[in-house]
C-alpha positions, 0 to 999 in steps of 0.5 A: 578666905585670907586667913592663911595669906602671908600679908607681910611677905606680899606687901613687902615684895610688892613695895620693895619691887616698886618702891619708887612707884609706891612713893610716886603714887601716895607721896609725890612730894617726897620725889621733890627731894629724893634721889631716886638712884640712891635707894638701898634697902636695909636689913630688918630690925628686930625688937621685943615689945617689953609691954606685950612680950612679943617680938616684932620685925620692921617691914621695910627700911630704905636708905636714900639720899637727899637730891643734890646733897651728900646727906641721907635719910631713911624711909620706913614703910610698915604694912599692917593687916589688922587694927591693933591697940597701941600700934602707934606706940610700936611705930614710935619704938621703931622710930626711936630704934632707927634714930638711935642706930643710924642717927638719920632723919626718918620718914615713917609710913604705914599701910593699913590693909585691913577691911574693918574698921573703916574709921580713920586710923591713928597717925600719931603717938603723943606723950603729954601732961596737963601742963606741957607736951613731951612728945608728938610723933607723927607718921604718914598713913595709907588706909586702903579701906578708905580709898575709892578704887575708881580714883586710881583707874587711870593711874599708870602705876603698877602699885595702883593696879595691885592695891586697888584689890584692897581698897574700899570695894562693895561686894557686888563690885569685886568682879569689876574691880578685878577686871579693872586691875588686870586691864590697868596691869596689861597697859603697863607692859611690864616684864613677865616676872613683875606681871606675875607678882602683881597678878598674883597679888590681885588674884590673892585678894580678889579670889572670886566665887563661881558667880563672880567669875562669870561676871568677871568674864563679862567685864573683860569681854568689854575690853579691846582685843589686845587687852582681852588677850593679855588678861586671858594669858594671865588667867591661863597662868592662874589655871596652871597654878590651880592645877599644880595646887590641885596636885599638891592637895591631891598628894596630901589627900592621898597620903591621908588615904594611904593610911587606910588604902596603902600609901602608894595607891592613895597618893596616885589617886590623889594626884589624879583627882587634883589634875582632873579638877584643875583641867576640868575648871580650865575647860569649863572656863574656855567653854564660857568664853567661846559661848560669849564670843560665838553664841550657843555651841552644839553639844557635840562640839562641847563634848569634843572640847571637854575631851581635849588634852590640857595642851590643846585646851591652852592652845584653844584659849589663845586661838579663840580670840581670832574666831568670828563664827562657830565654823572657825572653831570647827575648822580649828578643832579639825586641825588637831 
């Protein structure tokens, strides 16, 4: 399900945008001596692993100042989405390169975001002999699959809202966790760009199937009215993105069909199918929300809703939170 996800980009974007919040959440002791107004992100370091013959890029390196001093240190954050042998050696190689280039103290951190294995990840690289130890290099580890998402429910922190989606989650809890991630996000009152970043992160890693989607709607129906409205706005934006993706897929399918049917006709047909699929999904979701709020709806009303334009469906999605009875719905439809 997540094979085509650019994990490195998603995690780097999240942590660089909410760098202080990330440190506050997982390493609050750093805040005791870090000057939070001195953060500068450095360019990527690229090196070749001589043993494996692979090129590697560091994910995120921040130069920060010690509080009350004129001296600096580096915080190196590496996001790792798979369990790999000798990753500890690679972390030491990064450390050695940074130390050689910048001659500064380095605070190394790794975020392990894989689902399996769940055993504790290695957090050091050691070189020793029977008679003495040459090196013991240690780094901090955030292993998401060993963290319980419930422990972060009341953390007023945007990074917690996002990363709960990658923590230790039972299959039957996926819908609940997604709802709780969004509930926490709504309470943070971030600007639209940051809201979109985190909500997109959550939706990427908790992409629900139809059964889970119904459970998700049931979960958000238990939230307070303002939170329900906020979550609905987010899910509506996801639907718009889904329609856009449907158009893109339709174009691709249309081009493929175009080889046999004529390119122009194939593209037009593909676009039409992509749009129809996206709009149909949004209308179905709105109907489920209406039934949950108002009870059973007359089939003729269902038909009328399914015939609405996409603009009217989006307006209905916002208006339905003000409905108390089916009559309110009828009166709203009569105004169109």
